[in-house]
C-alpha positions in Angstrom: -5.2 -18.6 8.2 -7.6 -19.6 7.6 -12.5 -19.1 4.9 -19.5 -17.3 4.0 -19.3 -16.3 0.5 -16.8 -13.9 -0.9 -17.2 -10.5 0.6 -19.6 -11.9 3.2 -19.1 -12.7 6.9 -19.0 -16.1 8.3 -22.6 -15.8 9.5 -24.0 -16.5 6.1 -25.6 -19.8 5.4 -24.2 -20.8 2.0 -21.7 -23.3 3.5 -20.7 -26.7 2.4 -23.0 -29.4 3.7 -23.0 -29.9 7.5 -20.4 -32.4 8.4 -21.4 -36.1 9.2 -22.0 -36.2 13.0 -19.7 -39.3 13.1 -16.8 -37.1 11.9 -17.3 -34.5 14.7 -14.6 -34.1 17.3 -14.7 -36.5 20.2 -16.2 -34.9 23.4 -13.7 -33.4 25.7 -13.0 -34.6 29.3 -13.9 -32.2 32.0 -11.0 -30.1 33.2 -10.9 -28.5 36.6 -11.4 -24.8 36.5 -9.1 -22.4 38.3 -10.6 -21.0 41.4 -10.2 -17.5 40.2 -11.6 -18.1 36.7 -13.6 -15.2 35.5 -16.3 -17.1 33.5 -18.0 -20.4 33.9 -16.5 -22.7 31.2 -17.5 -26.4 31.3 -16.4 -29.3 29.1 -19.9 -29.2 27.5 -19.2 -25.5 26.7 -15.9 -26.4 25.1 -17.5 -29.2 23.0 -20.2 -26.7 21.8 -17.4 -24.2 20.7 -15.6 -27.0 18.9 -18.8 -28.0 17.0 -19.7 -24.4 16.1 -16.2 -23.5 14.7 -16.2 -26.9 12.9 -19.4 -26.1 11.2 -18.6 -22.4 10.5 -14.9 -22.6 9.4 -14.1 -26.4 9.1 -11.5 -25.9 11.9 -11.1 -29.1 14.0 -10.0 -28.1 17.5 -8.5 -31.0 19.5 -9.2 -31.5 23.2 -6.0 -29.8 24.3 -7.1 -26.4 23.1 -9.4 -25.7 26.1 -7.2 -23.0 27.6 -6.7 -21.3 24.3 -10.5 -21.2 23.6 -11.1 -19.8 27.1 -8.5 -17.1 26.7 -9.5 -16.0 23.3 -13.4 -16.0 23.7 -13.3 -14.4 27.2 -12.8 -11.2 25.3 -16.1 -11.6 23.6 -17.9 -12.4 26.9 -16.6 -9.2 28.3 -17.5 -7.2 25.2 -21.1 -8.6 25.1 -21.6 -8.5 28.9 -22.1 -12.3 29.3 -21.3 -14.0 32.6 -20.8 -17.5 31.3 -19.8 -19.3 28.1 -23.2 -21.2 28.2 -25.1 -17.9 28.1 -22.8 -16.4 25.4 -23.1 -19.4 23.1 -26.9 -19.6 23.5 -27.1 -15.9 22.6 -24.7 -16.3 19.7 -26.8 -19.1 18.1 -30.0 -17.2 18.7 -28.8 -13.9 17.4 -29.9 -13.1 13.8 -29.6 -10.4 11.2 -26.6 -8.1 10.7 -25.7 -8.0 14.4 -25.7 -11.8 14.5 -23.5 -12.1 11.4 -21.1 -9.5 13.0 -20.8 -11.6 16.2 -20.3 -14.8 14.3 -17.5 -13.1 12.5 -15.9 -12.0 15.8 -16.3 -15.6 17.1 -14.4 -17.0 14.0 -11.8 -14.2 14.3 -11.0 -15.2 17.9 -10.5 -18.8 17.0 -8.3 -18.6 13.9 -4.5 -18.8 14.1 -2.4 -16.3 12.2 1.3 -17.0 12.0 3.1 -15.5 9.0 6.2 -13.6 7.7 7.6 -12.3 4.5 9.0 -15.0 2.3 8.2 -17.8 4.8 9.2 -21.3 3.4 11.5 -19.4 1.0 12.0 -22.4 -1.4 8.5 -21.8 -2.6 9.4 -18.3 -3.9 12.4 -19.6 -5.8 10.2 -22.1 -7.5 7.5 -19.5 -8.1 9.9 -17.4 -10.3 10.1 -20.3 -12.9 6.4 -21.2 -12.5 5.3 -17.6 -13.1 7.5 -17.3 -16.2 6.1 -20.6 -17.6 2.5 -19.5 -16.9 3.0 -16.1 -18.5 4.3 -17.9 -21.7 1.3 -20.1 -21.8 -1.2 -17.3 -21.1 -0.1 -15.3 -24.2 -0.7 -11.8 -22.7 -3.7 -12.7 -20.5 -3.4 -11.6 -16.9 -1.9 -14.2 -14.5 -4.3 -15.1 -11.6 -3.0 -16.1 -8.3 -5.0 -16.8 -5.2 -3.5 -16.5 -1.7 -6.2 -18.3 0.2 -4.9 -17.6 3.8 -3.6 -14.1 3.5 -3.5 -13.3 7.2 -1.8 -9.9 7.9 -0.5 -9.7 4.3 3.0 -10.8 4.3 2.4 -13.8 2.0 0.5 -12.0 -0.8 2.9 -9.1 -0.8 5.8 -11.7 -1.0 4.0 -13.2 -4.0 3.5 -9.8 -5.6 7.3 -8.9 -5.1 8.3 -12.3 -6.7 5.9 -11.6 -9.6 7.4 -8.1 -10.1 10.9 -9.4 -10.0 10.3 -12.3 -12.3 8.0 -10.6 -14.9 8.6 -6.9 -14.6 6.5 -4.1 -13.2 4.3 -3.9 -16.3 3.3 -7.6 -16.1 -0.5 -8.3 -15.7 -0.6 -10.1 -12.4 -3.7 -10.3 -10.4 -3.4 -11.7 -6.8 -6.6 -12.4 -4.9 -5.7 -12.5 -1.2 -8.4 -13.8 1.1 -8.9 -14.9 4.7 -11.7 -15.8 7.0 -10.4 -13.4 9.7 -11.6 -9.9 8.8 -9.3 -8.2 11.4 -6.1 -9.5 9.9 -7.4 -8.7 6.4 -7.8 -5.1 7.6 -4.1 -5.1 8.7 -3.1 -6.6 5.3 -5.0 -4.0 3.4 -3.3 -1.2 5.3 0.1 -2.6 4.3 2.0 -1.2 7.3 4.6 -3.2 9.0 7.4 -3.0 11.5 10.5 -1.6 9.6 12.6 -4.5 11.0 10.1 -7.2 9.8 12.1 -10.4 9.0 12.4 -12.0 5.7 13.0 -8.9 3.5 16.5 -8.0 2.1 17.7 -4.4 2.2 17.2 -4.2 -1.6 13.6 -5.3 -1.4 12.9 -3.0 1.5 14.2 -0.1 -0.6 12.4 -1.0 -3.8 9.0 -2.0 -2.5 8.4 -0.2 0.8 8.2 3.5 2.1 9.9 4.1 5.4 7.9 6.1 8.0 9.2 9.4 9.3 8.3 11.4 12.5 5.5 9.7 14.4 5.6 6.8 11.9 9.3 6.1 12.4 10.0 2.4 12.9 7.2 1.4 10.4 7.1 0.9 6.6 4.3 0.9 4.1 4.0 -1.2 0.9 4.4 1.1 -2.1 1.3 1.7 -4.3 3.0 0.2 -7.3 3.2 -3.2 -5.5 -0.2 -3.0 -3.6 -2.1 -2.5 -6.9 -1.4 -6.2 -7.8 -3.3 -7.4 -4.7 -7.0 -7.5 -4.1 -8.0 -8.3 -0.5 -11.4 -9.9 0.3 -12.9 -12.1 3.1 -13.6 -15.7 2.0 -14.5 -18.8 3.9 -13.2 -22.1 2.6 -16.5 -23.7 3.7 -18.4 -21.6 1.2 -20.3 -23.2 -1.7 -19.7 -20.1 -3.9 -16.2 -20.5 -5.2 -16.3 -20.2 -9.0 -17.7 -17.4 -11.3 -18.8 -13.9 -10.6 -20.5 -14.8 -7.4 -17.3 -16.3 -6.0 -13.7 -16.0 -6.8 -14.0 -15.1 -10.5 -12.0 -16.6 -13.4 -9.9 -19.7 -12.8 -6.5 -19.3 -11.3 -3.0 -20.3 -12.5 -1.6 -20.8 -9.0 -3.1 -21.2 -5.5 -1.2 -20.7 -2.2 -2.9 -22.6 0.6 -0.1 -23.1 3.0 -0.5 -24.3 6.7 -4.3 -24.2 6.4 -5.3 -27.8 5.9 -3.6 -28.9 9.1 -6.5 -27.4 10.9 -9.0 -29.5 9.0 -10.0 -33.1 9.3 -9.6 -35.5 6.4 -13.2 -35.1 5.0 -13.0 -31.3 5.2 -9.6 -31.4 3.5 -11.1 -33.5 0.7 -14.0 -31.1 0.2 -11.5 -28.1 0.0 -9.2 -29.9 -2.4 -12.1 -30.7 -4.7 -13.1 -27.0 -4.8 -9.5 -25.9 -5.4 -9.2 -28.4 -8.3 -12.4 -26.8 -9.8 -11.1 -23.2 -9.6 -7.6 -24.0 -11.0 -6.8 -24.0 -14.7 -5.8 -27.3 -16.2 -2.2 -27.9 -15.1 -2.4 -25.1 -12.4 -0.3 -25.3 -9.3 -1.2 -25.6 -5.6 1.4 -24.6 -3.1 0.9 -26.1 0.4 2.7 -26.0 3.8 5.8 -28.0 4.7 3.8 -30.4 6.9 0.9 -31.0 4.5 0.6 -34.1 2.3 -2.2 -34.8 -0.2 -1.0 -37.9 -1.8 -4.3 -39.5 -1.0 -5.9 -37.0 -3.5 -4.0 -38.4 -6.6 -7.2 -38.1 -8.6 -7.1 -34.4 -8.1 -3.4 -33.4 -7.8 0.0 -35.0 -8.2 3.2 -33.9 -6.5 5.4 -31.8 -8.8 8.0 -30.5 -6.4 8.6 -29.9 -2.7 5.1 -29.3 -1.4 3.9 -28.1 -4.8 1.1 -30.0 -6.4 -0.2 -29.9 -10.0 -3.8 -30.2 -11.0 -4.6 -33.4 -12.8 
């Protein structure tokens, strides 16, 4: 998933306004701790984590995520030599400057979920072929701009790039901005190295778009430079205020992929993000969303044009 200003860490302050306290997650009930639990972790600590990740990344953690939060953040306590969650969270909030920004980024990285594969929800890529051709016809030689707003480890933006090359040819001017709030998965995406048996790729696509590793790299494959040149990776937080223009995402987009991201946001955060996406899409531009996401309540911004594909009003 899923996103401080472009090119900045999640510790920056240029976020959307703080969410109304009434919209904050309900407080968790105390859960008995295992006798052999390494760190002290109370219901109050969990509530604090929920509020902080909500403010920083818009992610709404429900009460059943206590075990997940403990497991993922325990790594940060070990790394920073804290003996309790209360001490770690107090230090996190007091820490400033570059080191503080870096730890906030680690905090966010730990709590994001990254599940992806090549050509996931394949019907979108069949539709994308026609949508790319139509957009290319309207743009009259200008570069097509696509934003993959939850790039994760890169399978989705590379799938978009493969589809663009197959639909428009290798010489087509296609620019894909691939962003994520999690800087660790972005580093993996930028390397473009995957298991040679990664699912979702046909033998023909493997041969055309990937280089197979040899020797010590056997069992892996790397995205070919001709494909990788279409994709620009950058960190971006969907809670940022700086979306448009040179200080944000640049020129408006023809197509945005924001799939299986909004399910982690509450209704008010979803609305804020949809308003921002409307502002950075060209008139008539398309928004591709996840199979379980429905934005019919935002009819003033988007109308449903196909299966989980919305068009800017």
